py3Dmol code that shows the C-alpha trace and the ligand (Angstrom):
import py3Dmol

protein = """\
ATOM      1  CA  MET A   1      56.632 -43.937  10.741  1.00  0.00           C
ATOM      2  CA  ILE A   2      53.742 -46.348  11.122  1.00  0.00           C
ATOM      3  CA  ALA A   3      54.355 -46.420  14.826  1.00  0.00           C
ATOM      4  CA  SER A   4      54.288 -42.669  15.212  1.00  0.00           C
ATOM      5  CA  LEU A   5      51.089 -42.496  13.120  1.00  0.00           C
ATOM      6  CA  ASP A   6      49.466 -45.017  15.457  1.00  0.00           C
ATOM      7  CA  GLU A   7      50.540 -42.931  18.392  1.00  0.00           C
ATOM      8  CA  ILE A   8      49.129 -39.744  16.889  1.00  0.00           C
ATOM      9  CA  HIS A   9      45.897 -41.601  16.138  1.00  0.00           C
ATOM     10  CA  ARG A  10      45.536 -42.753  19.728  1.00  0.00           C
ATOM     11  CA  ASP A  11      46.448 -39.374  21.239  1.00  0.00           C
ATOM     12  CA  ALA A  12      44.124 -37.516  18.900  1.00  0.00           C
ATOM     13  CA  LEU A  13      41.046 -39.627  19.603  1.00  0.00           C
ATOM     14  CA  ALA A  14      41.667 -39.472  23.333  1.00  0.00           C
ATOM     15  CA  GLU A  15      42.003 -35.707  23.247  1.00  0.00           C
ATOM     16  CA  ILE A  16      38.954 -35.111  21.017  1.00  0.00           C
ATOM     17  CA  ALA A  17      36.846 -36.923  23.596  1.00  0.00           C
ATOM     18  CA  THR A  18      37.816 -34.330  26.206  1.00  0.00           C
ATOM     19  CA  LEU A  19      37.197 -31.181  24.068  1.00  0.00           C
ATOM     20  CA  ASP A  20      34.099 -29.239  25.076  1.00  0.00           C
ATOM     21  CA  THR A  21      34.156 -25.903  23.270  1.00  0.00           C
ATOM     22  CA  GLU A  22      34.329 -24.889  19.638  1.00  0.00           C
ATOM     23  CA  ALA A  23      37.461 -22.869  20.392  1.00  0.00           C
ATOM     24  CA  ALA A  24      39.151 -25.968  21.813  1.00  0.00           C
ATOM     25  CA  LEU A  25      38.219 -27.903  18.660  1.00  0.00           C
ATOM     26  CA  GLU A  26      39.812 -25.251  16.489  1.00  0.00           C
ATOM     27  CA  ASP A  27      42.935 -25.222  18.637  1.00  0.00           C
ATOM     28  CA  PHE A  28      43.155 -28.997  18.321  1.00  0.00           C
ATOM     29  CA  ARG A  29      42.732 -28.841  14.547  1.00  0.00           C
ATOM     30  CA  VAL A  30      45.656 -26.451  14.252  1.00  0.00           C
ATOM     31  CA  ARG A  31      47.868 -28.580  16.507  1.00  0.00           C
ATOM     32  CA  TYR A  32      47.219 -31.801  14.595  1.00  0.00           C
ATOM     33  CA  LEU A  33      46.173 -30.950  11.059  1.00  0.00           C
ATOM     34  CA  GLY A  34      47.509 -27.424  10.614  1.00  0.00           C
ATOM     35  CA  ARG A  35      50.553 -26.581   8.538  1.00  0.00           C
ATOM     36  CA  LYS A  36      52.869 -27.269  11.485  1.00  0.00           C
ATOM     37  CA  GLY A  37      50.573 -29.799  13.092  1.00  0.00           C
ATOM     38  CA  ARG A  38      51.719 -33.203  14.346  1.00  0.00           C
ATOM     39  CA  LEU A  39      50.237 -35.168  11.443  1.00  0.00           C
ATOM     40  CA  THR A  40      51.621 -32.796   8.841  1.00  0.00           C
ATOM     41  CA  VAL A  41      55.063 -32.928  10.362  1.00  0.00           C
ATOM     42  CA  VAL A  42      55.065 -36.744  10.409  1.00  0.00           C
ATOM     43  CA  SER A  43      53.794 -36.970   6.836  1.00  0.00           C
ATOM     44  CA  ALA A  44      56.816 -34.932   5.735  1.00  0.00           C
ATOM     45  CA  GLY A  45      58.826 -38.020   6.770  1.00  0.00           C
ATOM     46  CA  MET A  46      57.356 -39.907   3.792  1.00  0.00           C
ATOM     47  CA  ARG A  47      60.343 -38.781   1.807  1.00  0.00           C
ATOM     48  CA  GLU A  48      62.657 -40.989   3.935  1.00  0.00           C
ATOM     49  CA  VAL A  49      60.485 -44.116   3.777  1.00  0.00           C
ATOM     50  CA  ALA A  50      61.937 -46.916   1.619  1.00  0.00           C
ATOM     51  CA  PRO A  51      60.116 -47.155  -1.732  1.00  0.00           C
ATOM     52  CA  ALA A  52      58.806 -50.619  -0.942  1.00  0.00           C
ATOM     53  CA  ASP A  53      57.167 -49.417   2.268  1.00  0.00           C
ATOM     54  CA  LYS A  54      55.691 -46.269   0.772  1.00  0.00           C
ATOM     55  CA  PRO A  55      52.254 -47.634  -0.236  1.00  0.00           C
ATOM     56  CA  ALA A  56      51.605 -49.046   3.210  1.00  0.00           C
ATOM     57  CA  ALA A  57      52.813 -45.862   4.918  1.00  0.00           C
ATOM     58  CA  GLY A  58      50.730 -43.707   2.583  1.00  0.00           C
ATOM     59  CA  GLN A  59      47.630 -45.740   3.222  1.00  0.00           C
ATOM     60  CA  LYS A  60      48.155 -45.548   6.965  1.00  0.00           C
ATOM     61  CA  LEU A  61      48.616 -41.787   6.761  1.00  0.00           C
ATOM     62  CA  ASN A  62      45.309 -41.403   4.947  1.00  0.00           C
ATOM     63  CA  GLU A  63      43.492 -43.651   7.378  1.00  0.00           C
ATOM     64  CA  VAL A  64      44.723 -41.714  10.343  1.00  0.00           C
ATOM     65  CA  ARG A  65      43.921 -38.329   8.766  1.00  0.00           C
ATOM     66  CA  GLU A  66      40.405 -39.464   7.912  1.00  0.00           C
ATOM     67  CA  ALA A  67      39.831 -40.950  11.341  1.00  0.00           C
ATOM     68  CA  ILE A  68      40.911 -37.729  13.053  1.00  0.00           C
ATOM     69  CA  THR A  69      38.955 -35.514  10.681  1.00  0.00           C
ATOM     70  CA  SER A  70      35.754 -37.462  11.097  1.00  0.00           C
ATOM     71  CA  ALA A  71      36.114 -37.654  14.874  1.00  0.00           C
ATOM     72  CA  LEU A  72      36.581 -33.886  14.885  1.00  0.00           C
ATOM     73  CA  GLU A  73      33.480 -33.321  12.774  1.00  0.00           C
ATOM     74  CA  GLY A  74      31.440 -35.674  14.923  1.00  0.00           C
ATOM     75  CA  LYS A  75      32.474 -33.750  18.003  1.00  0.00           C
ATOM     76  CA  ALA A  76      31.622 -30.397  16.365  1.00  0.00           C
ATOM     77  CA  THR A  77      28.121 -31.640  15.497  1.00  0.00           C
ATOM     78  CA  ALA A  78      27.636 -32.919  19.017  1.00  0.00           C
ATOM     79  CA  LEU A  79      28.659 -29.557  20.479  1.00  0.00           C
ATOM     80  CA  VAL A  80      26.137 -27.672  18.286  1.00  0.00           C
ATOM     81  CA  ALA A  81      23.389 -30.102  19.265  1.00  0.00           C
ATOM     82  CA  GLN A  82      24.275 -29.610  22.911  1.00  0.00           C
ATOM     83  CA  ARG A  83      24.205 -25.801  22.567  1.00  0.00           C
ATOM     84  CA  ASP A  84      20.799 -25.929  20.813  1.00  0.00           C
ATOM     85  CA  ALA A  85      19.405 -28.143  23.525  1.00  0.00           C
ATOM     86  CA  GLN A  86      20.544 -25.655  26.145  1.00  0.00           C
ATOM     87  CA  ALA A  87      18.949 -22.773  24.293  1.00  0.00           C
ATOM     88  CA  PHE A  88      15.603 -24.612  24.268  1.00  0.00           C
ATOM     89  CA  ALA A  89      15.864 -25.773  27.895  1.00  0.00           C
ATOM     90  CA  GLY A  90      12.567 -25.142  29.663  1.00  0.00           C
ATOM     91  CA  ILE A  91      10.762 -24.190  26.447  1.00  0.00           C
ATOM     92  CA  ASP A  92       8.030 -26.443  25.083  1.00  0.00           C
ATOM     93  CA  VAL A  93       8.590 -26.132  21.356  1.00  0.00           C
ATOM     94  CA  THR A  94       5.519 -28.247  20.659  1.00  0.00           C
ATOM     95  CA  LEU A  95       3.146 -25.533  21.965  1.00  0.00           C
ATOM     96  CA  PRO A  96       1.165 -23.795  19.191  1.00  0.00           C
ATOM     97  CA  GLY A  97       2.346 -20.253  18.350  1.00  0.00           C
ATOM     98  CA  ARG A  98       0.567 -17.127  19.618  1.00  0.00           C
ATOM     99  CA  PRO A  99      -1.677 -15.643  16.924  1.00  0.00           C
ATOM    100  CA  LEU A 100      -0.611 -12.193  15.691  1.00  0.00           C
ATOM    101  CA  PRO A 101      -3.381  -9.610  15.924  1.00  0.00           C
ATOM    102  CA  GLN A 102      -4.637  -9.024  12.393  1.00  0.00           C
ATOM    103  CA  GLY A 103      -5.672  -5.639  11.059  1.00  0.00           C
ATOM    104  CA  ALA A 104      -8.384  -4.969   8.502  1.00  0.00           C
ATOM    105  CA  LEU A 105      -9.194  -2.347   5.900  1.00  0.00           C
ATOM    106  CA  HIS A 106     -10.887   0.823   7.143  1.00  0.00           C
ATOM    107  CA  PRO A 107     -14.551   1.045   6.070  1.00  0.00           C
ATOM    108  CA  LEU A 108     -13.688   4.124   3.973  1.00  0.00           C
ATOM    109  CA  THR A 109     -11.028   2.182   2.092  1.00  0.00           C
ATOM    110  CA  GLN A 110     -13.463  -0.656   1.558  1.00  0.00           C
ATOM    111  CA  VAL A 111     -16.214   1.464  -0.043  1.00  0.00           C
ATOM    112  CA  LEU A 112     -13.722   3.461  -2.057  1.00  0.00           C
ATOM    113  CA  ASP A 113     -12.156   0.270  -3.413  1.00  0.00           C
ATOM    114  CA  ARG A 114     -15.563  -1.008  -4.473  1.00  0.00           C
ATOM    115  CA  ALA A 115     -16.579   2.318  -6.018  1.00  0.00           C
ATOM    116  CA  VAL A 116     -13.338   2.572  -7.979  1.00  0.00           C
ATOM    117  CA  THR A 117     -13.646  -1.016  -9.179  1.00  0.00           C
ATOM    118  CA  ILE A 118     -17.126  -0.348 -10.566  1.00  0.00           C
ATOM    119  CA  LEU A 119     -16.128   2.884 -12.300  1.00  0.00           C
ATOM    120  CA  ARG A 120     -13.009   1.336 -13.809  1.00  0.00           C
ATOM    121  CA  ARG A 121     -15.142  -1.447 -15.206  1.00  0.00           C
ATOM    122  CA  MET A 122     -17.296   1.293 -16.774  1.00  0.00           C
ATOM    123  CA  GLY A 123     -14.221   2.655 -18.549  1.00  0.00           C
ATOM    124  CA  PHE A 124     -12.943   5.376 -16.212  1.00  0.00           C
ATOM    125  CA  ALA A 125      -9.198   5.563 -15.550  1.00  0.00           C
ATOM    126  CA  ILE A 126      -7.724   6.849 -12.296  1.00  0.00           C
ATOM    127  CA  ALA A 127      -6.224  10.357 -12.369  1.00  0.00           C
ATOM    128  CA  GLU A 128      -4.389  12.254  -9.658  1.00  0.00           C
ATOM    129  CA  GLY A 129      -3.657  15.828  -8.680  1.00  0.00           C
ATOM    130  CA  PRO A 130      -1.881  17.561  -5.793  1.00  0.00           C
ATOM    131  CA  GLU A 131      -3.609  18.272  -2.480  1.00  0.00           C
ATOM    132  CA  ILE A 132      -1.759  21.594  -2.259  1.00  0.00           C
ATOM    133  CA  GLU A 133      -3.230  23.280  -5.296  1.00  0.00           C
ATOM    134  CA  THR A 134      -2.957  26.531  -7.232  1.00  0.00           C
ATOM    135  CA  GLU A 135      -5.857  28.988  -7.229  1.00  0.00           C
ATOM    136  CA  TRP A 136      -5.979  28.523 -10.996  1.00  0.00           C
ATOM    137  CA  HIS A 137      -6.699  24.772 -10.857  1.00  0.00           C
ATOM    138  CA  CYS A 138      -8.967  24.949  -7.825  1.00  0.00           C
ATOM    139  CA  PHE A 139     -10.960  28.054  -8.769  1.00  0.00           C
ATOM    140  CA  ASP A 140     -10.158  30.266 -11.776  1.00  0.00           C
ATOM    141  CA  ALA A 141     -10.100  27.532 -14.428  1.00  0.00           C
ATOM    142  CA  LEU A 142     -13.293  26.164 -12.865  1.00  0.00           C
ATOM    143  CA  ASN A 143     -15.074  29.415 -13.664  1.00  0.00           C
ATOM    144  CA  THR A 144     -14.969  30.489 -10.022  1.00  0.00           C
ATOM    145  CA  PRO A 145     -13.910  34.151 -10.036  1.00  0.00           C
ATOM    146  CA  GLY A 146     -12.009  35.973  -7.300  1.00  0.00           C
ATOM    147  CA  ASP A 147     -15.123  37.378  -5.674  1.00  0.00           C
ATOM    148  CA  HIS A 148     -16.831  33.992  -5.307  1.00  0.00           C
ATOM    149  CA  PRO A 149     -17.609  33.152  -1.643  1.00  0.00           C
ATOM    150  CA  ALA A 150     -15.859  29.748  -1.923  1.00  0.00           C
ATOM    151  CA  ARG A 151     -12.594  31.667  -2.269  1.00  0.00           C
ATOM    152  CA  ASN A 152     -13.101  33.631   0.916  1.00  0.00           C
ATOM    153  CA  GLU A 153     -10.339  33.291   3.486  1.00  0.00           C
ATOM    154  CA  SER A 154     -12.877  32.046   5.961  1.00  0.00           C
ATOM    155  CA  ASP A 155     -13.756  29.104   3.684  1.00  0.00           C
ATOM    156  CA  THR A 156     -10.385  27.943   2.410  1.00  0.00           C
ATOM    157  CA  PHE A 157      -6.934  27.259   3.881  1.00  0.00           C
ATOM    158  CA  TYR A 158      -4.337  29.383   2.071  1.00  0.00           C
ATOM    159  CA  PHE A 159      -0.558  29.199   2.229  1.00  0.00           C
ATOM    160  CA  SER A 160       1.555  32.337   2.234  1.00  0.00           C
ATOM    161  CA  ASN A 161       2.803  31.492  -1.284  1.00  0.00           C
ATOM    162  CA  GLY A 162      -0.737  31.777  -2.656  1.00  0.00           C
ATOM    163  CA  LYS A 163      -1.348  28.025  -2.902  1.00  0.00           C
ATOM    164  CA  LEU A 164      -4.167  26.399  -0.973  1.00  0.00           C
ATOM    165  CA  LEU A 165      -5.448  23.083   0.322  1.00  0.00           C
ATOM    166  CA  ARG A 166      -7.823  22.059  -2.447  1.00  0.00           C
ATOM    167  CA  THR A 167     -11.447  22.484  -1.471  1.00  0.00           C
ATOM    168  CA  HIS A 168     -12.577  19.815  -3.910  1.00  0.00           C
ATOM    169  CA  THR A 169     -11.117  17.251  -6.280  1.00  0.00           C
ATOM    170  CA  SER A 170     -12.566  19.150  -9.261  1.00  0.00           C
ATOM    171  CA  SER A 171      -9.076  20.618  -9.735  1.00  0.00           C
ATOM    172  CA  VAL A 172      -8.122  17.231 -11.202  1.00  0.00           C
ATOM    173  CA  GLN A 173     -10.628  17.862 -14.017  1.00  0.00           C
ATOM    174  CA  ILE A 174      -8.509  20.804 -15.115  1.00  0.00           C
ATOM    175  CA  ARG A 175      -5.226  18.954 -14.715  1.00  0.00           C
ATOM    176  CA  SER A 176      -6.475  16.000 -16.758  1.00  0.00           C
ATOM    177  CA  MET A 177      -7.627  18.196 -19.619  1.00  0.00           C
ATOM    178  CA  GLU A 178      -4.430  20.240 -19.537  1.00  0.00           C
ATOM    179  CA  THR A 179      -2.315  17.108 -19.951  1.00  0.00           C
ATOM    180  CA  GLY A 180      -4.232  15.194 -22.592  1.00  0.00           C
ATOM    181  CA  PRO A 181      -6.643  15.679 -25.490  1.00  0.00           C
ATOM    182  CA  PRO A 182     -10.233  14.383 -25.469  1.00  0.00           C
ATOM    183  CA  PRO A 183     -11.775  11.895 -25.059  1.00  0.00           C
ATOM    184  CA  VAL A 184     -11.159  12.040 -21.323  1.00  0.00           C
ATOM    185  CA  ARG A 185     -12.781   9.532 -19.024  1.00  0.00           C
ATOM    186  CA  ILE A 186     -11.249   9.782 -15.555  1.00  0.00           C
ATOM    187  CA  ILE A 187     -12.052   9.388 -11.897  1.00  0.00           C
ATOM    188  CA  ALA A 188     -10.001  11.055  -9.184  1.00  0.00           C
ATOM    189  CA  PRO A 189     -10.338   9.823  -5.621  1.00  0.00           C
ATOM    190  CA  GLY A 190      -8.656  12.093  -3.091  1.00  0.00           C
ATOM    191  CA  SER A 191      -8.890  14.300  -0.049  1.00  0.00           C
ATOM    192  CA  ALA A 192     -10.270  17.814   0.130  1.00  0.00           C
ATOM    193  CA  VAL A 193     -10.335  20.407   2.885  1.00  0.00           C
ATOM    194  CA  ARG A 194     -12.721  23.180   3.899  1.00  0.00           C
ATOM    195  CA  ARG A 195     -13.162  25.467   6.875  1.00  0.00           C
ATOM    196  CA  ASP A 196     -16.435  23.749   7.635  1.00  0.00           C
ATOM    197  CA  GLU A 197     -18.134  23.508  10.989  1.00  0.00           C
ATOM    198  CA  ILE A 198     -17.813  19.812  11.890  1.00  0.00           C
ATOM    199  CA  ASP A 199     -21.066  17.936  12.459  1.00  0.00           C
ATOM    200  CA  ALA A 200     -22.641  14.548  11.755  1.00  0.00           C
ATOM    201  CA  THR A 201     -22.478  15.041   7.979  1.00  0.00           C
ATOM    202  CA  HIS A 202     -19.513  17.441   7.610  1.00  0.00           C
ATOM    203  CA  LEU A 203     -15.790  17.082   8.274  1.00  0.00           C
ATOM    204  CA  SER A 204     -13.199  19.767   7.577  1.00  0.00           C
ATOM    205  CA  ALA A 205     -10.969  17.182   5.889  1.00  0.00           C
ATOM    206  CA  PHE A 206     -12.923  14.726   3.809  1.00  0.00           C
ATOM    207  CA  ASN A 207     -12.652  12.430   0.818  1.00  0.00           C
ATOM    208  CA  GLN A 208     -14.127  12.922  -2.602  1.00  0.00           C
ATOM    209  CA  LEU A 209     -14.435  10.911  -5.748  1.00  0.00           C
ATOM    210  CA  GLU A 210     -14.403  13.079  -8.849  1.00  0.00           C
ATOM    211  CA  GLY A 211     -15.408  11.984 -12.318  1.00  0.00           C
ATOM    212  CA  LEU A 212     -15.056  13.604 -15.737  1.00  0.00           C
ATOM    213  CA  TYR A 213     -16.115  12.470 -19.180  1.00  0.00           C
ATOM    214  CA  VAL A 214     -15.399  14.707 -22.160  1.00  0.00           C
ATOM    215  CA  ASP A 215     -15.973  13.737 -25.757  1.00  0.00           C
ATOM    216  CA  GLU A 216     -18.132  14.785 -28.672  1.00  0.00           C
ATOM    217  CA  ARG A 217     -21.887  14.669 -28.021  1.00  0.00           C
ATOM    218  CA  VAL A 218     -21.831  13.718 -24.334  1.00  0.00           C
ATOM    219  CA  THR A 219     -25.248  14.537 -22.856  1.00  0.00           C
ATOM    220  CA  LEU A 220     -27.031  14.977 -19.552  1.00  0.00           C
ATOM    221  CA  ALA A 221     -28.710  11.635 -20.209  1.00  0.00           C
ATOM    222  CA  ASP A 222     -25.244  10.007 -20.219  1.00  0.00           C
ATOM    223  CA  LEU A 223     -24.542  11.642 -16.870  1.00  0.00           C
ATOM    224  CA  LYS A 224     -27.752  10.469 -15.236  1.00  0.00           C
ATOM    225  CA  GLY A 225     -27.429   6.977 -16.683  1.00  0.00           C
ATOM    226  CA  THR A 226     -23.815   6.710 -15.529  1.00  0.00           C
ATOM    227  CA  LEU A 227     -24.590   7.765 -11.957  1.00  0.00           C
ATOM    228  CA  GLU A 228     -27.722   5.642 -11.671  1.00  0.00           C
ATOM    229  CA  TYR A 229     -25.882   2.582 -12.916  1.00  0.00           C
ATOM    230  CA  PHE A 230     -22.961   3.312 -10.617  1.00  0.00           C
ATOM    231  CA  PHE A 231     -25.011   3.762  -7.431  1.00  0.00           C
ATOM    232  CA  ARG A 232     -27.133   0.698  -8.110  1.00  0.00           C
ATOM    233  CA  GLU A 233     -24.020  -1.391  -8.698  1.00  0.00           C
ATOM    234  CA  LEU A 234     -22.583  -0.060  -5.453  1.00  0.00           C
ATOM    235  CA  PHE A 235     -25.602  -0.222  -3.151  1.00  0.00           C
ATOM    236  CA  GLY A 236     -27.988  -2.619  -4.856  1.00  0.00           C
ATOM    237  CA  SER A 237     -30.653  -2.368  -7.541  1.00  0.00           C
ATOM    238  CA  SER A 238     -33.279  -0.964  -5.152  1.00  0.00           C
ATOM    239  CA  THR A 239     -31.126   2.068  -4.296  1.00  0.00           C
ATOM    240  CA  GLU A 240     -33.185   5.255  -4.291  1.00  0.00           C
ATOM    241  CA  LEU A 241     -31.546   8.355  -5.707  1.00  0.00           C
ATOM    242  CA  ARG A 242     -32.831  11.738  -6.751  1.00  0.00           C
ATOM    243  CA  PHE A 243     -31.420  14.619  -8.772  1.00  0.00           C
ATOM    244  CA  ARG A 244     -32.121  18.203  -7.711  1.00  0.00           C
ATOM    245  CA  PRO A 245     -31.331  21.298  -9.800  1.00  0.00           C
ATOM    246  CA  HIS A 246     -28.449  23.198  -8.260  1.00  0.00           C
ATOM    247  CA  PHE A 247     -25.660  25.621  -9.106  1.00  0.00           C
ATOM    248  CA  PHE A 248     -21.935  25.064  -9.527  1.00  0.00           C
ATOM    249  CA  PRO A 249     -19.785  27.629 -11.316  1.00  0.00           C
ATOM    250  CA  PHE A 250     -18.117  24.958 -13.459  1.00  0.00           C
ATOM    251  CA  THR A 251     -21.175  23.015 -14.655  1.00  0.00           C
ATOM    252  CA  GLU A 252     -24.273  24.104 -16.532  1.00  0.00           C
ATOM    253  CA  PRO A 253     -26.814  22.751 -15.900  1.00  0.00           C
ATOM    254  CA  SER A 254     -25.872  21.558 -12.416  1.00  0.00           C
ATOM    255  CA  LEU A 255     -27.524  18.969 -10.209  1.00  0.00           C
ATOM    256  CA  GLU A 256     -27.177  17.635  -6.735  1.00  0.00           C
ATOM    257  CA  VAL A 257     -27.569  13.940  -6.078  1.00  0.00           C
ATOM    258  CA  ASP A 258     -29.229  12.570  -2.943  1.00  0.00           C
ATOM    259  CA  LEU A 259     -29.366   8.995  -1.754  1.00  0.00           C
ATOM    260  CA  LYS A 260     -31.674   7.484   0.847  1.00  0.00           C
ATOM    261  CA  LEU A 261     -29.828   6.595   4.044  1.00  0.00           C
ATOM    262  CA  HIS A 262     -31.295   3.791   6.125  1.00  0.00           C
ATOM    263  CA  ALA A 263     -29.371   3.994   9.410  1.00  0.00           C
ATOM    264  CA  ALA A 264     -30.098   1.582  12.246  1.00  0.00           C
ATOM    265  CA  GLY A 265     -32.583   3.005  14.757  1.00  0.00           C
ATOM    266  CA  LYS A 266     -33.342   6.099  12.649  1.00  0.00           C
ATOM    267  CA  THR A 267     -36.016   6.942  10.147  1.00  0.00           C
ATOM    268  CA  ALA A 268     -34.698   6.823   6.601  1.00  0.00           C
ATOM    269  CA  ARG A 269     -33.621  10.224   5.265  1.00  0.00           C
ATOM    270  CA  TRP A 270     -32.181  11.648   2.044  1.00  0.00           C
ATOM    271  CA  ILE A 271     -28.575  12.696   2.230  1.00  0.00           C
ATOM    272  CA  GLU A 272     -26.708  14.714  -0.322  1.00  0.00           C
ATOM    273  CA  ILE A 273     -24.018  12.519  -1.816  1.00  0.00           C
ATOM    274  CA  GLY A 274     -22.517  14.815  -4.423  1.00  0.00           C
ATOM    275  CA  GLY A 275     -22.813  17.311  -7.214  1.00  0.00           C
ATOM    276  CA  CYS A 276     -22.703  16.931 -10.945  1.00  0.00           C
ATOM    277  CA  GLY A 277     -23.516  18.623 -14.206  1.00  0.00           C
ATOM    278  CA  MET A 278     -22.467  19.321 -17.765  1.00  0.00           C
ATOM    279  CA  VAL A 279     -19.031  20.925 -18.028  1.00  0.00           C
ATOM    280  CA  ASP A 280     -19.487  24.687 -18.445  1.00  0.00           C
ATOM    281  CA  PRO A 281     -18.111  25.990 -21.783  1.00  0.00           C
ATOM    282  CA  ALA A 282     -16.150  28.563 -19.749  1.00  0.00           C
ATOM    283  CA  VAL A 283     -14.122  25.663 -18.282  1.00  0.00           C
ATOM    284  CA  PHE A 284     -13.256  24.406 -21.777  1.00  0.00           C
ATOM    285  CA  ALA A 285     -12.270  27.946 -22.699  1.00  0.00           C
ATOM    286  CA  ALA A 286      -9.932  28.192 -19.688  1.00  0.00           C
ATOM    287  CA  VAL A 287      -8.346  24.841 -20.496  1.00  0.00           C
ATOM    288  CA  SER A 288      -7.908  25.875 -24.131  1.00  0.00           C
ATOM    289  CA  LYS A 289      -6.118  28.991 -22.975  1.00  0.00           C
ATOM    290  CA  THR A 290      -3.442  27.067 -21.022  1.00  0.00           C
ATOM    291  CA  ARG A 291      -3.172  24.341 -23.650  1.00  0.00           C
ATOM    292  CA  GLY A 292      -2.854  26.872 -26.418  1.00  0.00           C
ATOM    293  CA  ASP A 293      -4.810  24.669 -28.834  1.00  0.00           C
ATOM    294  CA  ASP A 294      -8.371  23.926 -29.923  1.00  0.00           C
ATOM    295  CA  ALA A 295      -8.604  20.360 -28.639  1.00  0.00           C
ATOM    296  CA  TYR A 296     -11.259  21.434 -26.119  1.00  0.00           C
ATOM    297  CA  HIS A 297     -12.984  23.988 -28.276  1.00  0.00           C
ATOM    298  CA  PRO A 298     -16.311  24.683 -26.487  1.00  0.00           C
ATOM    299  CA  GLU A 299     -18.152  24.271 -29.803  1.00  0.00           C
ATOM    300  CA  GLN A 300     -16.521  20.906 -30.417  1.00  0.00           C
ATOM    301  CA  VAL A 301     -16.712  18.940 -27.165  1.00  0.00           C
ATOM    302  CA  THR A 302     -19.168  18.446 -24.352  1.00  0.00           C
ATOM    303  CA  GLY A 303     -18.754  16.605 -21.119  1.00  0.00           C
ATOM    304  CA  PHE A 304     -20.133  15.780 -17.735  1.00  0.00           C
ATOM    305  CA  ALA A 305     -18.498  15.903 -14.322  1.00  0.00           C
ATOM    306  CA  PHE A 306     -19.477  14.611 -10.937  1.00  0.00           C
ATOM    307  CA  GLY A 307     -18.004  14.708  -7.460  1.00  0.00           C
ATOM    308  CA  MET A 308     -19.192  12.706  -4.495  1.00  0.00           C
ATOM    309  CA  GLY A 309     -18.325  12.411  -0.827  1.00  0.00           C
ATOM    310  CA  VAL A 310     -16.604   9.102  -0.119  1.00  0.00           C
ATOM    311  CA  ASP A 311     -17.242   9.491   3.612  1.00  0.00           C
ATOM    312  CA  ARG A 312     -20.941   9.749   2.847  1.00  0.00           C
ATOM    313  CA  LEU A 313     -20.764   6.658   0.649  1.00  0.00           C
ATOM    314  CA  ALA A 314     -19.515   4.849   3.742  1.00  0.00           C
ATOM    315  CA  MET A 315     -22.463   6.228   5.772  1.00  0.00           C
ATOM    316  CA  ILE A 316     -24.872   4.787   3.236  1.00  0.00           C
ATOM    317  CA  GLU A 317     -23.063   1.503   2.774  1.00  0.00           C
ATOM    318  CA  TYR A 318     -22.857   0.751   6.488  1.00  0.00           C
ATOM    319  CA  GLY A 319     -25.766   2.771   7.842  1.00  0.00           C
ATOM    320  CA  ILE A 320     -23.382   4.927   9.887  1.00  0.00           C
ATOM    321  CA  PRO A 321     -25.326   7.761  11.540  1.00  0.00           C
ATOM    322  CA  ASP A 322     -22.392  10.144  12.150  1.00  0.00           C
ATOM    323  CA  LEU A 323     -19.338  10.828   9.949  1.00  0.00           C
ATOM    324  CA  ARG A 324     -17.160  11.586  12.950  1.00  0.00           C
ATOM    325  CA  LEU A 325     -17.150   7.889  13.854  1.00  0.00           C
ATOM    326  CA  LEU A 326     -15.022   7.306  10.755  1.00  0.00           C
ATOM    327  CA  ILE A 327     -12.102   9.401  11.990  1.00  0.00           C
ATOM    328  CA  GLU A 328     -12.145   8.707  15.716  1.00  0.00           C
ATOM    329  CA  ASN A 329     -10.223   5.426  15.297  1.00  0.00           C
ATOM    330  CA  ASP A 330     -12.153   3.644  18.016  1.00  0.00           C
ATOM    331  CA  VAL A 331     -11.365  -0.019  17.393  1.00  0.00           C
ATOM    332  CA  ARG A 332     -14.701  -1.087  18.858  1.00  0.00           C
ATOM    333  CA  PHE A 333     -16.318   0.795  16.001  1.00  0.00           C
ATOM    334  CA  LEU A 334     -13.828  -0.215  13.300  1.00  0.00           C
ATOM    335  CA  ARG A 335     -13.834  -3.899  14.255  1.00  0.00           C
ATOM    336  CA  GLN A 336     -17.438  -4.187  13.040  1.00  0.00           C
ATOM    337  CA  PHE A 337     -16.263  -3.740   9.452  1.00  0.00           C
ATOM    338  CA  ALA A 338     -13.289  -6.113   9.587  1.00  0.00           C
TER     339      ALA A 338
END
"""
ligand_1 = """\
12
LIG
N -16.757 20.018 -6.652
C -18.134 20.018 -6.213
C -18.159 20.036 -4.697
O -17.173 19.740 -4.074
C -18.860 18.801 -6.713
C -18.997 18.754 -8.196
C -18.061 18.058 -8.951
C -20.045 19.379 -8.832
C -18.193 17.991 -10.323
C -20.179 19.323 -10.194
C -19.257 18.620 -10.925
O -19.163 20.365 -4.094
"""
view = py3Dmol.view(width=600, height=400)
view.addModel(protein, "pdb")
view.setStyle({"model": 0}, {"cartoon": {"style": "trace"}})
view.addModel(ligand_1, "xyz")
view.setStyle({"model": 1}, {"stick": {}})
view.zoomTo()
view.show()
């Protein structure tokens, strides 16, 4: 038995040296170490070995099995190393990698993020509403009756089912009051759409940032203080803003807010940044009607609302002379804000 083990040992090592594929290694393993392999067959002969010779035979068997197994493993490792080396042939793996082009946030996203951060710090929570809105939320509940010009087909995009693309984010005011009792302190960033003629300060699809604060004894002074603080946090303490009396169906009194735009190469000019005012009691009455309770009783609560153009915030922040630059996606323009 010892003799045949020696022979197997010799044959096996000689053959392993000649193997050059993983398939050949596997074939070898089956022929020598498999259930009907040479070594297994010989080891079955242990039963016939005289008891006195058994320890020596057993030890030899183990030695040979280990020698073959480790030679096989060594060869397998060598084959993998060889394959890897071939895969890398001609490639200098020490060269530095190519940098991936890195994107950056759009200037609109950047100002909006800053604006939202400031308002959240002031206690406003973010609220959302659908961009495809009902006439009720966009107009009726906001005290804007059917014969108001804003509802004209030439001003608004309607769907055949009577819904429309919201013309302002003020619809979120209604949705917030319908879903929860006062106090309400929310901001609603989002897109709005109008059939506007597109020019340097108007886009037909634009972004607004709505705000609403309803509680007991909220006053116009709170509104002005809130907006002044907000704009000075956003654009710096020397920011010039002015309030002009205006009209909105859903606020009374109503104001428009202008900010001074200092654009490169142009004389500074005032641009309208948004509207605001004290929530009209008719709005509270409409909300009370859908809620079916007195939580927003017009005698009980007051509130202010504001809505501003985010695209125009970006104009002010970066001194951009024309809104259209923001949607043309010219990387030479966008790269300046990266
Ligand atoms: N929704 C108005 C607009 O789009 C702005 C506004 C919001 C005015 C809230 C008053 C209060 O022009």
